[in-house]
C-alpha positions as CSV (number, residue, x, y, z in Angstrom):
1,X,-0.2,27.8,17.7
2,X,0.5,24.5,16.1
3,X,-0.6,24.4,12.5
4,X,-2.0,21.2,10.9
5,X,1.0,20.9,8.5
6,X,3.4,21.3,11.5
7,X,1.9,18.1,13.0
8,X,2.4,16.3,9.6
9,X,6.0,17.5,9.4
10,X,7.1,16.8,12.9
11,X,5.0,13.6,13.6
12,X,3.5,12.0,10.6
13,X,6.4,12.1,8.0
14,X,9.1,11.0,10.4
15,X,6.9,8.2,11.6
16,X,6.4,7.0,8.0
17,X,10.0,7.4,7.1
18,X,11.2,5.5,10.1
19,X,8.9,2.6,9.5
20,X,9.7,2.6,5.8
21,X,13.4,2.5,6.5
22,X,13.1,-0.4,8.8
23,X,10.8,-2.4,6.4
24,X,13.5,-1.9,3.7
25,X,16.2,-3.0,6.1
26,X,14.4,-6.0,7.6
27,X,12.1,-7.3,4.9
28,X,14.2,-6.4,1.8
29,X,17.5,-6.9,3.4
30,X,18.9,-3.6,2.1
31,X,22.0,-2.0,3.5
32,X,21.6,1.3,5.4
33,X,23.6,3.1,2.7
34,X,21.2,1.7,0.0
35,X,18.1,2.6,2.0
36,X,19.5,6.2,2.6
37,X,20.1,6.5,-1.2
38,X,16.6,5.3,-2.1
39,X,14.9,7.6,0.5
40,X,17.1,10.6,0.0
41,X,18.4,10.8,3.6
42,X,21.7,10.2,5.2
43,X,23.0,6.8,6.3
44,X,23.1,8.2,10.0
45,X,19.3,9.1,9.7
46,X,18.6,5.5,8.6
47,X,20.7,4.2,11.5
48,X,18.7,6.4,14.0
49,X,15.4,5.1,12.5
50,X,16.6,1.6,12.8
51,X,17.5,1.9,16.5
52,X,14.3,3.8,17.2
53,X,16.4,6.8,18.3
54,X,14.5,9.0,16.0
55,X,11.3,9.0,13.9
56,X,8.5,6.7,14.9
57,X,5.6,7.8,17.1
58,X,3.4,5.1,18.4
59,X,0.6,7.5,18.9
60,X,0.6,8.4,15.3
61,X,0.5,4.7,14.3
62,X,-2.4,4.0,16.6
63,X,-4.3,7.1,15.4
64,X,-3.6,6.4,11.8
65,X,-3.3,2.6,11.3
66,X,-3.5,3.0,7.5
67,X,0.1,4.1,7.6
68,X,1.2,0.5,8.0
69,X,-0.3,-0.8,4.9
70,X,0.9,2.3,3.0
71,X,4.4,1.7,4.2
72,X,4.3,-2.0,3.2
73,X,3.1,-1.1,-0.3
74,X,5.6,1.8,-0.7
75,X,8.6,-0.3,0.5
76,X,7.8,-3.0,-2.1
77,X,7.6,-0.4,-4.9
78,X,10.9,1.3,-3.6
79,X,12.6,-2.1,-3.5
80,X,11.4,-2.5,-7.1
81,X,13.0,0.7,-8.2
82,X,10.3,3.4,-7.7
83,X,11.9,6.8,-8.4
84,X,12.2,9.5,-5.7
85,X,9.7,11.8,-7.5
86,X,7.2,9.0,-7.5
87,X,7.8,8.6,-3.8
88,X,7.3,12.2,-3.2
89,X,3.9,11.9,-4.9
90,X,2.9,8.9,-2.8
91,X,4.0,10.6,0.4
92,X,1.9,13.7,-0.5
93,X,-1.1,11.5,-1.2
94,X,-1.0,9.6,2.2
95,X,-0.5,12.9,4.0
96,X,-3.5,14.5,2.3
97,X,-5.5,11.3,3.0
98,X,-4.6,11.5,6.7
99,X,-5.4,15.2,7.1
100,X,-8.7,14.7,5.4
101,X,-10.0,12.6,8.3
102,X,-12.0,13.5,11.4
103,X,-9.3,11.7,13.4
104,X,-6.7,14.2,12.2
105,X,-8.9,17.2,12.8
106,X,-9.9,16.1,16.3
107,X,-6.2,15.5,17.2
108,X,-5.2,18.9,15.9
109,X,-8.0,20.6,17.9
110,X,-6.7,18.7,21.0
111,X,-3.0,19.5,20.7
112,X,-3.5,23.0,19.4
113,X,-6.2,23.7,22.1
114,X,-8.7,25.0,19.5
115,X,-12.2,24.4,20.8
116,X,-14.9,24.5,18.0
117,X,-12.4,24.7,15.2
118,X,-13.3,23.7,11.8
119,X,-10.9,25.7,9.7
120,X,-9.8,22.6,7.7
121,X,-13.3,21.9,6.6
122,X,-14.0,25.6,5.8
123,X,-10.9,25.6,3.6
124,X,-12.0,22.5,1.7
125,X,-15.5,24.0,1.2
126,X,-14.1,27.3,-0.5
């Protein structure tokens, strides 16, 4: 059974990272090596993100359009020197915000085949 956090790890985070890498490459004219260093990934990973060989999931973007605004803001801050620990905090925040939506819960129910599931909301209520 697919857990909610697995969806975040396998779909949401790679989508955010891929979009973030491309914004830094295209809008801020950073080199792949610099983007890799700033994001804490390899240059090869940045190359894959840039060529769309890995990362982005259009379904995630359409389901969570707020990711685009988040990426634009985060890219600006990273270009301005935002530390990696601060990036981690920002990424956690957007993931929690996404997971705290009905859209996320409904999508998880669908892909995990969990009729009448409200586990996420029960966990929050405890």
